[in-house]
C-alpha positions in Angstrom: 121.1 97.6 155.4 123.4 97.4 152.2 126.4 99.8 151.7 127.3 101.8 148.7 130.1 99.7 148.1 128.2 96.4 148.6 125.5 97.6 146.3 128.0 98.7 143.5 129.8 95.4 144.0 126.5 93.2 143.9 125.3 95.2 140.8 128.6 94.9 138.8 128.2 91.2 139.8 124.5 90.8 138.5 125.1 92.7 135.5 127.9 90.6 134.2 126.1 87.1 135.3 123.1 88.2 133.6 124.5 89.4 130.5 126.0 86.0 130.3 123.3 83.9 130.9 121.4 86.1 128.0 123.9 85.3 125.8 124.1 81.7 126.8 120.3 81.5 126.1 119.9 83.8 122.8 122.9 83.4 121.1 124.5 79.9 122.1 121.0 78.5 122.6 122.6 76.5 125.8 121.0 78.0 129.0 122.7 77.0 132.3 120.0 78.3 134.9 116.3 77.7 134.6 114.1 80.9 133.4 113.1 81.2 137.1 116.4 81.6 138.5 117.3 84.1 135.7 113.7 86.2 136.8 115.1 86.1 140.4 118.3 87.3 139.6 116.9 90.1 137.6 114.3 91.5 139.9 117.3 91.6 142.3 119.3 93.8 140.1 116.2 95.8 139.2 115.7 96.5 143.1 119.0 97.4 143.7 119.2 99.9 140.3 116.2 101.4 141.9 117.7 102.0 145.3 121.3 103.0 143.9 120.5 104.3 140.4 123.9 105.9 140.5 125.5 102.3 139.8 123.3 101.1 137.3 125.7 100.3 134.1 124.9 101.1 130.6 125.0 97.5 129.7 122.5 96.3 132.3 120.0 93.9 131.3 117.1 95.7 132.8 117.4 98.0 129.6 116.2 95.0 127.7 112.7 95.7 128.9 112.4 99.2 127.4 110.4 101.8 128.6 111.6 104.9 126.5 109.2 106.7 124.2 110.2 107.8 120.8 107.7 110.2 119.1 110.0 110.8 116.0 112.9 108.7 115.1 116.1 111.1 114.6 117.6 110.5 110.8 121.1 109.6 111.5 123.9 109.4 109.0 125.9 106.1 108.2 129.6 106.1 109.0 129.7 103.6 106.1 127.0 103.8 103.2 124.3 100.7 103.3 124.3 99.9 99.9 121.9 97.5 98.3 123.2 94.0 96.7 122.8 93.4 92.9 119.9 90.8 92.6 119.9 87.8 90.0 117.5 84.9 89.8 119.8 82.6 87.2 122.8 80.5 87.3 124.2 82.1 83.9 124.0 85.5 85.5 125.9 84.3 88.6 128.3 82.8 86.2 128.8 86.5 84.5 129.6 88.0 88.1 132.3 85.3 88.7 133.9 86.1 85.4 134.0 89.6 86.0 135.7 89.4 89.3 138.2 86.9 88.0 138.7 89.6 85.1 139.2 92.6 87.3 141.4 90.8 90.0 143.3 88.5 87.7 143.4 85.8 90.7 142.0 82.9 92.2 138.8 83.9 94.2 137.5 82.7 97.2 133.8 83.4 98.3 131.5 83.3 101.3 128.1 81.9 100.6 125.4 83.3 103.4 121.8 82.8 103.4 119.9 86.0 102.7 117.9 86.8 105.6 114.2 88.3 105.1 114.0 91.2 107.8 114.8 94.2 108.4 118.5 95.5 108.1 120.2 97.2 110.9 123.6 98.8 111.5 125.1 98.6 114.8 128.0 100.9 116.3 130.4 99.9 118.9 132.6 102.0 121.1 135.2 100.2 123.7 132.7 97.1 123.6 129.4 98.9 124.5 126.7 99.3 121.9 126.3 103.4 121.1 123.4 103.4 118.4 121.5 101.2 116.2 120.3 103.0 112.7 117.8 101.5 110.2 119.1 101.3 106.4 116.7 104.1 105.7 118.0 105.8 102.2 121.5 104.0 102.6 123.2 107.7 103.2 121.1 108.0 106.6 118.6 105.9 108.7 116.5 106.0 111.6 117.9 105.6 114.7 116.3 103.0 116.8 118.8 102.6 119.5 116.2 102.1 122.3 114.1 99.4 120.5 117.1 97.7 119.5 118.2 97.3 123.2 115.3 95.4 124.1 116.6 92.5 121.6 118.2 90.2 123.7 120.3 88.4 121.0 122.2 91.7 120.3 124.9 92.3 123.2 125.1 95.5 125.0 128.7 94.8 126.0 131.2 93.0 124.2 133.3 90.0 125.5 137.1 89.1 124.4 139.5 91.0 122.6 137.5 93.4 120.5 138.6 96.6 118.3 138.1 100.3 119.9 135.3 101.1 117.7 133.6 99.2 114.7 130.0 98.8 112.8 128.6 95.4 112.6 125.6 94.9 110.0 122.7 92.5 110.3 119.3 91.3 109.8 116.0 91.8 112.6 113.6 89.2 112.3 110.7 87.2 113.6 110.9 83.6 113.8 108.1 81.7 112.0 106.5 80.1 114.9 106.7 83.2 116.8 105.3 85.2 113.8 102.4 82.5 113.8 101.6 83.3 117.8 101.8 87.1 117.0 99.1 86.9 114.3 96.9 84.4 116.7 96.8 87.0 119.2 96.1 90.0 116.6 93.0 88.0 115.1 91.9 87.1 118.8 92.0 90.9 119.4 90.3 91.9 116.3 93.0 93.3 114.6 94.2 92.4 111.1 97.1 89.8 111.0 100.6 90.6 109.6 101.1 89.8 106.0 104.5 88.3 106.7 107.3 88.0 109.3 109.4 90.6 107.5 106.4 93.0 108.0 105.9 92.2 111.6 109.8 92.7 112.1 109.6 96.0 110.2 106.4 97.3 112.1 107.9 96.2 115.7 111.3 97.8 115.2 109.7 101.4 114.8 106.9 101.1 117.5 107.3 104.3 119.8 107.2 102.4 123.1 110.4 100.5 123.6 108.6 98.5 126.2 106.1 97.3 123.6 109.1 96.4 121.2 110.3 94.3 124.2 107.2 92.1 124.3 108.1 91.3 120.7 110.0 88.1 119.7 112.7 89.6 117.8 116.0 88.2 116.8 118.8 89.2 114.8 121.8 87.5 112.7 124.9 89.7 112.0 126.9 89.3 108.8 129.3 92.1 107.9 131.6 94.0 110.1 133.3 97.2 109.1 135.9 99.2 110.5 139.6 100.3 111.0 142.0 97.8 113.0 139.8 94.5 112.5 141.8 91.4 113.5 141.7 90.0 110.0 142.0 90.9 106.3 139.1 88.6 105.2 135.3 89.0 105.9 135.0 85.2 107.0 137.5 85.1 109.8 136.4 88.5 110.9 132.8 87.1 111.3 134.1 84.1 113.2 136.1 86.6 115.8 132.9 88.5 116.1 131.0 85.2 117.1 133.5 85.2 119.9 132.7 88.8 120.8 129.1 87.9 121.6 127.4 88.6 118.4 125.0 86.0 117.0 126.6 84.9 113.6 124.6 82.5 112.0 125.9 79.0 111.3 124.7 79.1 107.6 127.9 80.3 106.3 130.4 78.7 104.3 134.0 79.2 102.2 133.7 78.3 98.4 137.0 78.1 96.4 135.3 77.3 93.0 131.9 78.5 91.4 130.4 75.0 91.4 130.7 75.1 95.1 128.8 78.3 95.3 126.2 76.6 93.2 126.2 73.5 95.1 125.4 75.8 98.3 122.4 77.5 96.4 121.0 74.2 95.4 121.3 73.0 98.8 119.5 75.8 100.5 117.1 76.0 97.8 115.8 72.5 99.3 116.6 73.1 102.9 115.3 76.5 103.1 111.7 74.8 103.8 113.1 73.3 107.2 114.4 76.6 108.5 112.8 78.2 111.6 112.8 81.8 110.0 112.3 83.4 106.2 115.1 83.5 103.7 114.6 84.7 100.2 118.1 83.6 98.3 121.7 83.6 99.1 124.2 86.2 99.3 127.7 85.5 97.7 130.4 87.8 99.0 134.6 87.8 97.7 135.9 87.0 100.9 139.3 88.9 100.7 139.6 92.5 101.7 141.9 93.6 99.4 140.1 92.2 96.1 136.5 94.0 97.6 138.6 97.1 97.6 139.9 96.8 94.0 136.5 95.5 92.6 135.0 98.4 94.5 131.3 99.8 94.3 128.8 101.3 91.7 126.7 104.3 93.4 124.2 101.7 94.6 125.6 98.3 95.0 129.3 96.8 95.6 131.0 94.9 93.1 132.4 92.2 94.8 129.0 90.6 96.4 125.4 89.4 94.8 122.4 88.2 95.9 120.9 84.9 94.1 117.2 85.2 94.9 115.0 82.0 94.9 111.7 82.3 92.8 108.6 82.0 95.1 106.8 78.8 94.9 104.0 79.7 92.4 101.0 77.8 90.7 98.5 78.5 88.6 94.7 77.4 88.9 91.3 78.4 88.5 89.1 80.5 90.7 85.8 79.0 91.2 84.1 81.1 93.6 84.7 83.4 96.5 83.2 82.8 100.1 83.0 85.6 102.5 83.8 84.7 106.2 82.6 86.3 109.5 84.7 86.6 112.4 83.8 87.2 115.8 84.8 90.8 115.5 82.3 91.0 112.7 85.3 91.3 110.2 84.3 90.2 106.7 87.1 88.2 104.8 86.8 86.9 101.3 88.2 83.6 100.6 88.7 82.0 97.2 87.8 78.4 96.4 90.3 77.1 93.7 90.8 74.0 91.6 93.0 72.1 93.9 96.6 72.7 92.9 99.6 71.2 94.5 102.1 74.1 96.1 105.0 73.7 98.2 104.6 70.3 99.6 100.6 70.7 100.1 97.5 70.6 97.6 95.8 74.0 98.3 92.1 74.4 97.4 91.3 77.6 99.3 93.6 81.0 99.3 93.2 84.3 101.3 92.2 87.3 99.1 92.5 89.5 102.0 90.1 92.7 101.4 88.3 94.7 98.8 91.1 96.7 97.7 93.2 93.8 96.9 90.5 92.1 94.8 90.4 95.5 92.9 93.7 96.1 92.5 94.6 92.6 91.0 91.1 92.8 88.8 90.3 89.0 89.9 87.3 87.7 88.2 85.5 84.4 88.9 86.8 81.8 86.2 89.9 83.4 86.2 93.4 81.5 86.0 95.1 83.0 88.8 98.7 82.9 90.3 99.0 81.6 93.9 101.8 81.5 96.3 102.4 80.5 99.8 103.3 83.6 101.4 106.3 83.0 103.6 105.7 79.1 102.9 102.9 79.5 105.2 99.7 81.1 103.8 98.3 80.6 100.3 97.6 83.7 98.7 96.2 85.1 95.5 99.1 87.4 93.9 97.9 87.8 90.3 95.8 86.9 87.1 97.1 85.3 84.3 95.7 87.6 81.6 96.2 85.1 78.8 94.1 82.6 80.6 91.1 84.8 81.0 87.9 83.4 79.2 84.4 84.6 78.0 82.9 83.2 81.0 85.3 85.1 83.7 82.9 87.0 85.6 83.9 90.4 87.6 82.2 90.0 91.0 81.2 93.0 93.4 82.1 93.2 97.1 79.3 92.2 99.4 77.1 95.1 100.4 75.4 93.1 103.3 76.7 90.7 106.0 76.5 87.0 104.5 75.1 85.8 107.6 72.6 87.9 108.9 71.8 90.5 106.1 73.1 93.6 108.2 74.7 96.3 105.9 78.2 96.2 106.1 80.6 98.9 107.0 83.9 100.3 106.4 85.7 102.6 108.5 87.9 105.6 107.2 91.8 104.1 107.1 90.8 100.7 107.1 90.7 98.2 104.4 88.4 95.5 106.2 84.7 95.5 106.1 82.7 95.1 109.1 79.2 93.6 110.3 78.1 95.9 113.0 75.4 93.5 114.4 77.4 91.9 117.0 75.0 90.7 119.2 72.7 89.2 116.7 75.1 87.8 113.8 75.3 84.3 114.5 79.2 83.8 113.7 79.7 86.9 115.6 77.7 85.0 118.9 79.6 81.8 118.3 83.0 83.5 118.1 82.7 85.6 121.2 81.6 82.3 123.2 84.9 80.2 121.3 87.0 83.1 122.2 85.9 83.4 125.6 86.4 79.5 126.4 90.0 80.0 124.7 93.3 78.8 126.4 94.7 82.5 126.9 91.2 84.0 127.9 89.2 81.8 130.6 90.8 78.3 129.7 87.6 76.0 129.6 89.5 73.3 127.8 86.8 71.1 128.5 84.6 72.8 125.7 85.7 73.1 122.2 84.4 74.4 118.7 82.2 71.6 118.1 80.5 71.5 121.5 79.8 75.2 121.3 78.3 74.8 117.8 76.0 72.1 119.0 75.0 74.2 121.9 74.2 77.1 120.0 72.2 74.8 117.5 70.1 73.5 120.3 69.4 77.0 121.6 70.9 76.1 124.9 73.5 79.1 124.9 73.6 82.5 122.9 75.9 84.4 125.3 79.2 84.1 127.1 77.4 84.7 130.1 75.1 81.7 129.5 77.8 79.3 130.2 77.7 79.9 133.9 73.8 79.3 133.9 74.2 75.7 132.6 73.4 72.5 134.6 73.9 69.2 134.7 70.4 68.4 133.3 70.7 71.0 130.7 73.7 69.1 128.9 73.4 65.5 129.5 72.4 63.5 126.8 72.8 65.7 124.0 74.5 64.8 121.1 74.8 65.0 116.8 75.6 62.8 114.5 78.0 64.2 112.0 80.0 63.3 108.9 83.7 62.9 109.2 85.5 64.9 106.6 87.1 63.2 103.9 85.3 60.0 104.1 81.5 59.2 104.8 82.0 57.5 108.0 79.6 59.0 110.5 80.5 60.0 114.2 78.9 61.5 117.1 79.6 64.7 119.1 77.9 65.0 122.4 77.9 65.4 126.4 78.2 62.0 128.5 78.5 61.9 132.1 81.9 62.5 132.4 82.4 65.1 129.7 79.3 66.9 131.3 81.2 66.9 135.0 84.3 68.0 133.6 82.6 70.9 131.6 80.7 72.0 134.8 84.3 71.7 136.5 86.1 73.8 133.9 83.3 76.6 134.1 83.6 76.9 138.1 87.5 77.1 137.9 87.0 79.9 135.5 85.7 82.0 137.9 89.1 82.2 139.5 90.9 83.8 136.3 92.2 87.2 137.3 90.9 90.2 135.9 92.9 90.9 132.7 91.9 87.6 131.4 88.3 88.4 132.0 88.8 91.8 129.9 90.6 90.0 127.3 87.7 87.2 127.1 85.1 89.7 126.5 86.5 89.9 123.1 86.4 94.0 122.8 87.7 94.9 119.0 91.6 95.6 119.3 91.8 94.6 123.2 94.4 91.8 123.3 96.1 90.1 126.0 98.9 93.2 126.4 96.1 95.8 126.0 94.0 94.4 128.5 96.6 93.8 131.2 97.4 97.5 130.7 93.7 98.7 131.2 93.5 96.3 134.2 96.5 97.6 135.8 95.8 101.5 135.1 91.9 101.3 136.1 92.0 98.4 138.7 88.2 97.3 138.1 85.8 97.2 135.4 83.6 100.3 136.8 86.3 102.2 136.9 87.2 101.2 133.2 83.4 101.6 132.1 83.4 105.2 133.5 86.3 106.2 131.9 86.1 109.1 129.1 88.1 109.1 126.0 90.8 111.5 127.2 91.4 109.3 130.3 91.8 106.1 127.9 94.2 107.5 125.6 96.3 108.9 128.4 96.9 105.1 129.1 100.3 103.9 127.5 99.6 102.0 124.2 96.0 102.9 124.1 95.4 105.0 121.1 92.4 106.5 119.6 91.2 103.3 117.7 91.4 101.4 120.9 89.9 104.0 123.0 87.1 104.5 120.3 86.5 100.7 120.7 86.2 100.5 124.4 83.7 103.4 124.3 81.7 102.0 121.7 81.7 98.6 123.5 80.3 100.0 126.9 77.6 102.4 125.2 75.8 98.9 124.2 73.4 98.1 126.9 73.6 94.5 125.8 77.3 94.4 126.9 76.7 96.1 130.0 74.1 93.5 130.7 76.6 90.5 129.8 79.0 92.2 132.5 76.2 92.3 135.1 75.7 88.8 134.5 79.5 87.7 134.9 79.5 89.7 137.9 76.7 87.8 139.6 78.1 84.8 138.2 81.4 85.4 140.4 84.1 86.5 138.0 86.8 88.6 139.2 86.0 92.1 137.7 88.5 93.9 139.9 92.4 93.2 140.3 93.7 91.7 143.3 95.6 94.0 145.7 98.8 91.8 145.9 100.9 94.1 148.1 100.2 96.9 150.4 101.3 100.6 149.4 105.1 101.6 150.6 103.3 105.0 152.1 99.9 106.9 151.4 101.7 109.9 150.7 100.3 110.2 147.3 96.8 108.7 148.5 93.8 109.9 146.1 95.8 111.8 143.8 96.1 111.5 140.1 99.5 112.1 138.9 101.2 112.5 135.2 104.5 112.2 134.3 105.6 114.0 131.2 109.0 114.4 129.3 111.9 112.6 129.7 112.9 111.4 133.2 116.6 111.1 134.6 116.2 108.2 136.9 113.1 105.9 135.8 111.2 105.0 132.6 107.5 105.5 132.4 106.8 102.1 133.7 109.0 102.6 136.7 107.6 105.8 137.5 103.8 104.6 137.5 104.7 101.7 139.7 106.3 104.2 141.9 103.3 106.4 142.0 101.2 103.2 142.7 103.3 101.8 145.6 102.8 105.2 147.4 98.9 105.2 147.0 98.5 107.4 143.9 97.2 106.5 140.5 99.3 107.1 137.2 97.7 108.8 134.3 99.1 110.0 131.3 96.4 112.6 130.3 96.4 116.2 132.0 92.8 116.6 133.5 91.0 119.1 135.9 91.2 115.8 138.2 95.0 115.7 137.9 96.6 116.2 141.4 100.5 116.6 140.1 102.4 116.7 137.1 105.8 115.5 137.2 107.8 117.7 134.5 110.6 115.8 132.9 113.1 117.0 130.3 111.4 118.0 126.9 107.9 117.9 128.5 104.6 118.0 126.4 103.7 121.9 125.9 100.1 120.7 125.6 100.2 119.1 129.0 102.2 121.9 130.5 99.7 124.4 129.4 96.8 122.5 130.3 98.3 122.0 133.8 98.9 125.6 134.2 95.4 126.8 133.1 93.6 124.3 135.4 96.1 125.2 138.4 97.6 121.7 138.5 100.8 121.7 140.4 103.9 121.0 138.3 107.0 119.7 140.1 110.4 118.2 139.4 111.4 114.7 139.5 113.6 115.5 142.1 110.6 117.4 144.1 108.5 114.2 143.7 111.2 111.8 144.9 111.6 113.9 147.9 107.8 114.1 148.2 107.9 110.2 148.8 111.0 110.2 150.8 112.6 108.0 148.0 116.0 106.8 149.4 119.0 108.9 148.2 121.7 106.8 146.4 
């Protein structure tokens, strides 16, 4: 048994080592241990902190996983106002800026050029080397306190290293790298959610999520670019940022000192080309006077500093003709308008099609067939129509109305209040929806039947061999062998065959058999229920343990689960109310798929056996996920909704009055966190 002193010493050592590994991985991009070894050390620290919570440190890396729930973000004043930069798009205006600086200072001026990162501005306050607060820009005078969410960003240090000032503010930009942005959107589309329009929107939406554990799941990063405070080590911006890098901050390498205006212009030109190769978005270059005394002499307006300016790059744009609009139906029934364009070269590729997003955007832009339209690549990734050339409109430009009926099955489209997308509700009889559900079902993050692909699925549909995901488990060798089709390859007239040969059939049947071993949460995700992505599927599986409990859950029980809101709850209830969906689940059960969570560990005790327990309010020792795990480890079932079936309500600080009132009305016992720990004989520190 570890003594208190041994535990304290080990917790301090693990905290220090893990923070150093985080710094090496997320800031220096030079890890020195494997992910597995890191995870093992983190698990050891997490277990020690639970057993000896009095020794947990404020900069513990376990705080990176989140768990705090923020219903309303507190408005917090900025110690130093967060001013906006003046923008320019021309070298002539940049020259004017330089002339004003030289005229007012009367001296030689040194500039610092940095990239202008396209994300969410953040202001971080440190006291005695520890992160105290993180506040968004807001109106410049005050912003939202998002400290709990920012602590989950691993490139932001919780404790500094080296010789740093006792107190200061450092500013930066929170962003999502482009590869990670693509992965997020792929998952959102797979779960029936609308993709984010661009990485900045994704970062902004992430940093304001109410559950910090959900923020921890987003691949947020942060570059720091401005230091403010008394007692800074140097009298200029550049040297202080280099010092901040030594303290543990991720100060980007895309920075240069320039002693002449031409050097500034050269930097701008270099990155106008180089930005296309960056793994994140920028929209320009920031030019700052380096010397603090000169900055003070130049001063600021009410909105902007006079010692800095942002040179904005113009988005690459092309003008072309809108020939027609197609309407695509996805697996969730979402109908997406896609513009067919006269081919135009844009940002290194020839663009023939572009997204029109939804009916509201079409109406706002007043887009018509045969219009000359402006096309941009949003985030240098997705072509989109951003406007119409009014002078290019001709007599043959024709307004068009959005579809009323599904272009595939003729069913009348629906549009839910508050949503921008039209849906075809005929989910079990609309061909692209059926086919899309099977394609989703076999995908890598679902059942992972990699021997099948879209082409083979389409062929099986065409031949009438499958019409539902469950049909896959009825396939036999003789059903597949010898099926083939000759198709024309894209781009030329060469024909190619797609079909099922002996080895292919064997691999497919083997892959289908292997899919029966996939865990319950993957099967749940594979069903393709709208808004149920991988994270939600895992939450539901952990909460309800098997498909029968999930299907029997009511609305209040569903929204009581962390991260399950009204929209997801209504989608689940709607899905399970359809007899065809229930029949599909019965067929999957008979085929041998795993429709319940495997019990991997025995409970620590049965002190809570048979009890449904709700924890509400801010707990002193545990996050929401931690208290839920503790309830499960002692045989109980955690829930977030108080009902007549609730066995106990654990009341933390600022407990929700509605939950407390319901508990008192229905005679549910209300206990404190300490009483709960005594109930399960939790070891005292």
